[in-house]
ChimeraX commands (.cxc) that place a marker at each C-alpha (Angstrom):
marker #1 position -0.62,6.21,-3.33 radius 0.5
marker #1 position 0.18,2.50,-2.85 radius 0.5
marker #1 position -1.76,-0.06,-1.07 radius 0.5
marker #1 position 0.15,-1.95,1.34 radius 0.5
marker #1 position -0.58,-5.15,3.20 radius 0.5
marker #1 position 0.53,-5.19,6.71 radius 0.5
marker #1 position 0.51,-8.11,8.78 radius 0.5
marker #1 position 1.08,-7.86,12.83 radius 0.5
marker #1 position 2.13,-11.16,14.57 radius 0.5
marker #1 position 1.40,-11.87,18.02 radius 0.5
marker #1 position 2.90,-14.04,20.74 radius 0.5
marker #1 position 1.28,-15.33,23.87 radius 0.5
marker #1 position 3.04,-13.05,26.00 radius 0.5
marker #1 position 1.47,-10.03,24.57 radius 0.5
marker #1 position -2.20,-10.80,25.05 radius 0.5
marker #1 position -2.03,-8.71,28.40 radius 0.5
marker #1 position -0.66,-5.57,26.47 radius 0.5
marker #1 position -3.05,-6.08,23.55 radius 0.5
marker #1 position -5.76,-6.35,26.16 radius 0.5
marker #1 position -4.99,-3.09,27.74 radius 0.5
marker #1 position -4.38,-1.25,24.42 radius 0.5
marker #1 position -7.21,-2.46,22.50 radius 0.5
marker #1 position -9.62,0.45,23.03 radius 0.5
marker #1 position -7.09,2.81,21.88 radius 0.5
marker #1 position -5.85,0.60,18.82 radius 0.5
marker #1 position -9.43,0.45,17.67 radius 0.5
marker #1 position -9.92,4.38,18.03 radius 0.5
marker #1 position -6.49,4.98,15.69 radius 0.5
marker #1 position -7.91,2.09,13.33 radius 0.5
marker #1 position -11.21,4.02,13.14 radius 0.5
marker #1 position -9.86,7.44,12.62 radius 0.5
marker #1 position -7.83,6.19,10.12 radius 0.5
marker #1 position -10.44,4.33,8.37 radius 0.5
marker #1 position -12.24,7.26,8.74 radius 0.5
marker #1 position -9.97,9.52,6.67 radius 0.5
marker #1 position -9.53,6.43,4.00 radius 0.5
marker #1 position -6.00,5.44,5.18 radius 0.5
marker #1 position -6.95,2.03,6.36 radius 0.5
marker #1 position -9.05,0.11,3.91 radius 0.5
marker #1 position -9.30,-2.87,6.30 radius 0.5
marker #1 position -8.45,-4.31,9.21 radius 0.5
marker #1 position -9.27,-7.21,11.51 radius 0.5
marker #1 position -7.38,-9.85,13.68 radius 0.5
marker #1 position -7.19,-13.50,12.49 radius 0.5
marker #1 position -9.58,-16.00,14.24 radius 0.5
marker #1 position -6.60,-18.31,15.66 radius 0.5
marker #1 position -5.46,-14.83,17.69 radius 0.5
marker #1 position -2.00,-15.16,16.26 radius 0.5
marker #1 position -2.10,-11.72,14.66 radius 0.5
marker #1 position -3.69,-9.38,12.49 radius 0.5
marker #1 position -3.94,-8.08,8.65 radius 0.5
marker #1 position -4.52,-4.06,7.94 radius 0.5
marker #1 position -4.67,-2.94,4.37 radius 0.5
marker #1 position -3.24,0.96,4.12 radius 0.5
marker #1 position -3.10,3.33,1.46 radius 0.5
marker #1 position 0.11,5.75,1.82 radius 0.5
marker #1 position 2.64,7.38,0.01 radius 0.5
marker #1 position 5.41,5.20,0.38 radius 0.5
marker #1 position 6.84,2.72,3.05 radius 0.5
marker #1 position 8.31,5.51,4.94 radius 0.5
marker #1 position 5.14,7.29,5.39 radius 0.5
marker #1 position 3.71,3.76,6.19 radius 0.5
marker #1 position 6.40,3.01,8.77 radius 0.5
marker #1 position 6.02,6.43,10.45 radius 0.5
marker #1 position 2.20,5.79,10.63 radius 0.5
marker #1 position 2.59,2.21,12.27 radius 0.5
marker #1 position 4.82,3.68,14.91 radius 0.5
marker #1 position 1.92,5.85,16.24 radius 0.5
marker #1 position -0.33,2.63,16.47 radius 0.5
marker #1 position -1.18,2.23,20.29 radius 0.5
marker #1 position -0.12,-1.48,19.86 radius 0.5
marker #1 position 2.95,-0.58,18.81 radius 0.5
marker #1 position 3.81,1.48,21.77 radius 0.5
marker #1 position 2.56,-1.06,24.03 radius 0.5
marker #1 position 4.88,-3.81,23.01 radius 0.5
marker #1 position 1.81,-5.90,21.61 radius 0.5
marker #1 position 3.25,-6.41,18.54 radius 0.5
marker #1 position 5.88,-9.33,18.23 radius 0.5
marker #1 position 6.69,-8.79,14.43 radius 0.5
marker #1 position 5.41,-7.08,11.34 radius 0.5
marker #1 position 5.47,-8.02,7.73 radius 0.5
marker #1 position 4.70,-5.18,5.44 radius 0.5
marker #1 position 4.33,-5.59,1.56 radius 0.5
marker #1 position 3.01,-3.08,-1.23 radius 0.5
marker #1 position 0.54,-4.86,-2.90 radius 0.5
marker #1 position -1.65,-4.18,-6.06 radius 0.5
marker #1 position -5.13,-5.47,-5.81 radius 0.5
marker #1 position -6.72,-6.13,-9.22 radius 0.5
marker #1 position -10.05,-7.33,-8.50 radius 0.5
marker #1 position -12.68,-6.57,-5.92 radius 0.5
marker #1 position -13.46,-3.92,-3.75 radius 0.5
marker #1 position -10.18,-2.62,-3.42 radius 0.5
marker #1 position -8.86,-2.99,-7.10 radius 0.5
marker #1 position -8.17,0.57,-8.42 radius 0.5
marker #1 position -10.05,1.77,-11.43 radius 0.5
marker #1 position -9.46,0.03,-14.63 radius 0.5
marker #1 position -6.48,1.09,-16.61 radius 0.5
marker link #1:1,2 radius 0.2
marker link #1:2,3 radius 0.2
marker link #1:3,4 radius 0.2
marker link #1:4,5 radius 0.2
marker link #1:5,6 radius 0.2
marker link #1:6,7 radius 0.2
marker link #1:7,8 radius 0.2
marker link #1:8,9 radius 0.2
marker link #1:9,10 radius 0.2
marker link #1:10,11 radius 0.2
marker link #1:11,12 radius 0.2
marker link #1:12,13 radius 0.2
marker link #1:13,14 radius 0.2
marker link #1:14,15 radius 0.2
marker link #1:15,16 radius 0.2
marker link #1:16,17 radius 0.2
marker link #1:17,18 radius 0.2
marker link #1:18,19 radius 0.2
marker link #1:19,20 radius 0.2
marker link #1:20,21 radius 0.2
marker link #1:21,22 radius 0.2
marker link #1:22,23 radius 0.2
marker link #1:23,24 radius 0.2
marker link #1:24,25 radius 0.2
marker link #1:25,26 radius 0.2
marker link #1:26,27 radius 0.2
marker link #1:27,28 radius 0.2
marker link #1:28,29 radius 0.2
marker link #1:29,30 radius 0.2
marker link #1:30,31 radius 0.2
marker link #1:31,32 radius 0.2
marker link #1:32,33 radius 0.2
marker link #1:33,34 radius 0.2
marker link #1:34,35 radius 0.2
marker link #1:35,36 radius 0.2
marker link #1:36,37 radius 0.2
marker link #1:37,38 radius 0.2
marker link #1:38,39 radius 0.2
marker link #1:39,40 radius 0.2
marker link #1:40,41 radius 0.2
marker link #1:41,42 radius 0.2
marker link #1:42,43 radius 0.2
marker link #1:43,44 radius 0.2
marker link #1:44,45 radius 0.2
marker link #1:45,46 radius 0.2
marker link #1:46,47 radius 0.2
marker link #1:47,48 radius 0.2
marker link #1:48,49 radius 0.2
marker link #1:49,50 radius 0.2
marker link #1:50,51 radius 0.2
marker link #1:51,52 radius 0.2
marker link #1:52,53 radius 0.2
marker link #1:53,54 radius 0.2
marker link #1:54,55 radius 0.2
marker link #1:55,56 radius 0.2
marker link #1:56,57 radius 0.2
marker link #1:57,58 radius 0.2
marker link #1:58,59 radius 0.2
marker link #1:59,60 radius 0.2
marker link #1:60,61 radius 0.2
marker link #1:61,62 radius 0.2
marker link #1:62,63 radius 0.2
marker link #1:63,64 radius 0.2
marker link #1:64,65 radius 0.2
marker link #1:65,66 radius 0.2
marker link #1:66,67 radius 0.2
marker link #1:67,68 radius 0.2
marker link #1:68,69 radius 0.2
marker link #1:69,70 radius 0.2
marker link #1:70,71 radius 0.2
marker link #1:71,72 radius 0.2
marker link #1:72,73 radius 0.2
marker link #1:73,74 radius 0.2
marker link #1:74,75 radius 0.2
marker link #1:75,76 radius 0.2
marker link #1:76,77 radius 0.2
marker link #1:77,78 radius 0.2
marker link #1:78,79 radius 0.2
marker link #1:79,80 radius 0.2
marker link #1:80,81 radius 0.2
marker link #1:81,82 radius 0.2
marker link #1:82,83 radius 0.2
marker link #1:83,84 radius 0.2
marker link #1:84,85 radius 0.2
marker link #1:85,86 radius 0.2
marker link #1:86,87 radius 0.2
marker link #1:87,88 radius 0.2
marker link #1:88,89 radius 0.2
marker link #1:89,90 radius 0.2
marker link #1:90,91 radius 0.2
marker link #1:91,92 radius 0.2
marker link #1:92,93 radius 0.2
marker link #1:93,94 radius 0.2
marker link #1:94,95 radius 0.2
marker link #1:95,96 radius 0.2
marker link #1:96,97 radius 0.2
view
């Protein structure tokens, strides 16, 4: 499994859509956290976006998963940046080689 950092970018025009979809979005993230697919997630303090840390087989599997986010269905995200990430230290780091 690969760890991915996913950055959501929000714009002011999507605030109403985010507010409406937030309960379903949080249920979705909570279920993924329960199964170990989301390692961490949360909004930036300035409201401009959010950071989500996922484990997925590959980027294609991650992209399929992201399509299921209620925020995506509600057009609440104005941009997404996805990067494979290799945490070396800390709670999200894998076992030592």
